[in-house]
N, C-alpha and C positions, 0 to 999 in steps of 0.2 A: 563648526562651533554654533548651538543656535544661538543669535541674538535677542536680546528683550526688546520687544514693542509695544511702549504704551499705548492704551487704549481707553478712552472713556466713554463709559457706556451711559444711557439715561439712568435713573435709578432704578425703574419699574424692570428693564433689562437686565441690569446689575443684581436686582434681587431674586428674578428667575434664575439665573445662571447660578448664582449663590446656593439656590433651594436644590438646584439638579446636582449640585455638586454634591450637596450633602445628602442628598438621597442615594446617589450611586458611589459615595465614599472616595470619591475623585476630588481632585482642587479645581478650583475655578479656572487656572489655566488649561488643565487638561481639558474640560469642558470645552472650552473656547477655541482650542486647536483641533479638537475631534469634530467638532460642528464647521470650522473653516474648509477642513479636509475633505469632510464629506460635501459641504457646498460645491467645493471647485470640482470634486469628481461628479455630483449630479449636472452641473453645467457641461461638462464634456459627454456628459451620458445621460440625455433627456429622460431615457425610459427607464432609468436606473434612482432607486431610493435605497435609506439604509435601514433597518430592523433590529432590534435586540431580540437576542434569543434567549432560550429559558435559562440560558448557562449565562446572560448577561452580556455576550459578545454581540458586537456590532458587524452585520452583515449586507452585503450587496444584495439586492434584490430587484426583480422587475416590479415595475409599478402595478403589473398586471398579476401580480402574487408570490411566485416562487422565485426562491434564491439562485442566484446566477449560477454557483457551485451544481446545483440539480440540473442546467439546463448542458452544462460543461459535463456532467456524468453522462445525461444522454447522448451527447454528441460524441462521446468516447468509446458509450457501448455499440455505436451503429458501425458496421462494416464500412472500409473506404467507399466501396461502390454504393452504398446507401447514407453515407454521410453528407446529405444536402441540407439546408435549411428548410425545403418544405417539405422532407421525409420526416425529420427531426421534430418538425413544429407539429406535424398530424400527430406523432405517437406521444407527445408530451402535452398535445391539448392546448398549444400555443399559435397566436399566429408567426407566421415568417419573421415579421418584423420585430417580435419582442427575442424569436430568436437569435435575428443576428443581434440585438441591442446587447444579449446576453454574451454572445459569442465576443462581439467587440470589447466588450468591458474585459472579458476573460483576457484576451490577446493584450490590453491595457496592463492589467495588474496579473500577470500570469501566476507570480509566484504565491500569491494570496488565495486563489481558487485552486491550484494544483495543492497546496498544502490543506486546505478544507478538502479536496478531493482524496487525498492521502489520509487524512482522519478518519474521514468517513469509510472509506473502505477498511481500513484497520477495526473500526469499529464493527462493522458487518462481519469480518473475519471472527472476532472475538465472541458476537453473537452465534455464529453458527457452531464455532467450537464449543459452547456451552451448552447449546441445543444437542450438539452430538453427544455429549456426557451425561445428558441427562436420558437420552435413548439408551444409552447403555447399561442404564440402570435398572430398564425392564428387562433386560438379559438375566437379571440377578435372580 
């Protein structure tokens, strides 16, 4: 069970939290919890940050740019014999240290990243089916 933790914020910070909650349609509590959770993850994974996608989701990304799931996808697409940090780094244009950071985050939050991988694969499959259906119209 979640236990309430009273926290007093300086007035300016409290105002900023309230403004963000209003803009995002969430509660102040949700803003603070998300910020604390992300901060703790960034402390454990210094090359990781969080970004808001165009759908409003918050996702883990490398400080150098790409989202962690994209590195996980590249890793998964390499054959076992070519699945090394150096090979994947070259294929995605990142440093080996960035690939290692993404893999470390993936290992720590496997369910989160695996769910993103599954969703993106399903989206790609749906896009391919839609394209194939459009191509069938050419035969009419």
